[in-house]
C-alpha positions in Angstrom: 0.0 0.0 0.0 1.4 3.3 -1.0 1.1 6.5 1.0 -1.7 7.8 -1.3 -3.7 4.6 -0.8 -3.7 5.0 3.0 -7.2 5.7 4.5 -7.5 7.1 8.0 -10.6 8.0 9.9 -10.8 10.9 12.4 -13.6 12.0 14.7 -14.6 15.7 14.6 -16.7 18.0 16.7 -18.0 20.7 14.3 -19.3 24.1 15.2 -21.0 25.6 12.2 -21.9 29.3 11.8 -18.8 30.4 13.8 -17.3 33.9 13.5 -14.3 32.4 11.8 -13.2 29.1 10.3 -10.4 27.4 12.2 -9.2 24.2 13.8 -9.7 24.9 17.5 -7.8 22.0 18.9 -8.3 18.5 20.4 -11.0 17.2 22.8 -9.4 13.9 23.7 -9.3 12.0 20.4 -11.7 14.3 18.7 -10.7 17.3 16.6 -12.7 20.5 17.2 -13.4 22.4 14.0 -15.2 25.8 13.7 -16.5 26.9 10.3 -18.3 30.2 9.2 -20.6 28.3 6.8 -24.1 27.7 8.0 -25.4 24.1 8.6 -27.6 24.1 5.5 -27.5 22.4 2.2 -24.1 20.8 3.0 -22.3 24.1 3.2 -20.8 23.5 6.6 -19.7 20.0 5.6 -18.0 21.2 2.5 -16.2 23.9 4.5 -15.1 21.3 7.1 -13.6 19.1 4.3 -11.8 22.0 2.7 -10.5 23.4 6.0 -9.1 20.0 7.1 -7.6 19.3 3.7 -5.9 22.7 3.7 -4.5 22.2 7.2 -3.1 18.8 6.2 -1.7 20.2 2.9 -3.8 17.7 0.9 -6.1 18.1 -2.1 -9.7 18.7 -1.2 -10.7 15.3 -2.7 -8.5 13.6 -0.1 -10.9 14.5 2.8 -14.5 13.3 3.0 -17.1 13.1 5.7 -18.2 9.5 6.0 -20.5 9.7 9.0 -22.6 12.4 10.8 -23.4 14.6 7.9 -26.4 16.0 9.9 -24.7 16.1 13.3 -22.0 18.1 15.0 -20.1 14.9 15.7 -18.7 13.6 12.4 -16.2 11.1 11.1 -14.0 12.0 8.2 -11.8 9.8 6.1 -8.5 11.1 5.0 -6.6 9.6 2.1 -2.8 9.7 2.0 -1.7 10.1 5.6 -1.5 7.8 8.7 -3.1 8.8 12.0 0.3 9.5 13.4 1.1 11.9 10.5 -2.3 13.6 10.9 -1.7 14.1 14.7 1.7 15.6 14.1 0.4 18.0 11.4 -2.6 19.1 13.5 -0.7 19.3 16.8 -2.4 16.5 18.7 -1.4 16.2 22.4 1.0 13.3 23.2 -0.6 10.8 25.5 1.7 9.0 27.8 0.6 5.6 29.0 
């Protein structure tokens, strides 16, 4: 499997209709994302996909919401990066066990 074939899922908590679009940080293993777009006609979902793709320096088609399209809690699928690579790029906290 090549790097571009890798599929990784990630849980999100999305706040639509925010004053600005940003990745707000981590809530345990869930990434908090705020987008300006309203939660209507898929606008917020498209904004989430675009924001995450940009933050990971990936093409927009590499990020897709696969669960929770009508919910604040979503699951996205990211093509081309491992979970560890995603955590490094998005500044996930290191958990010591």
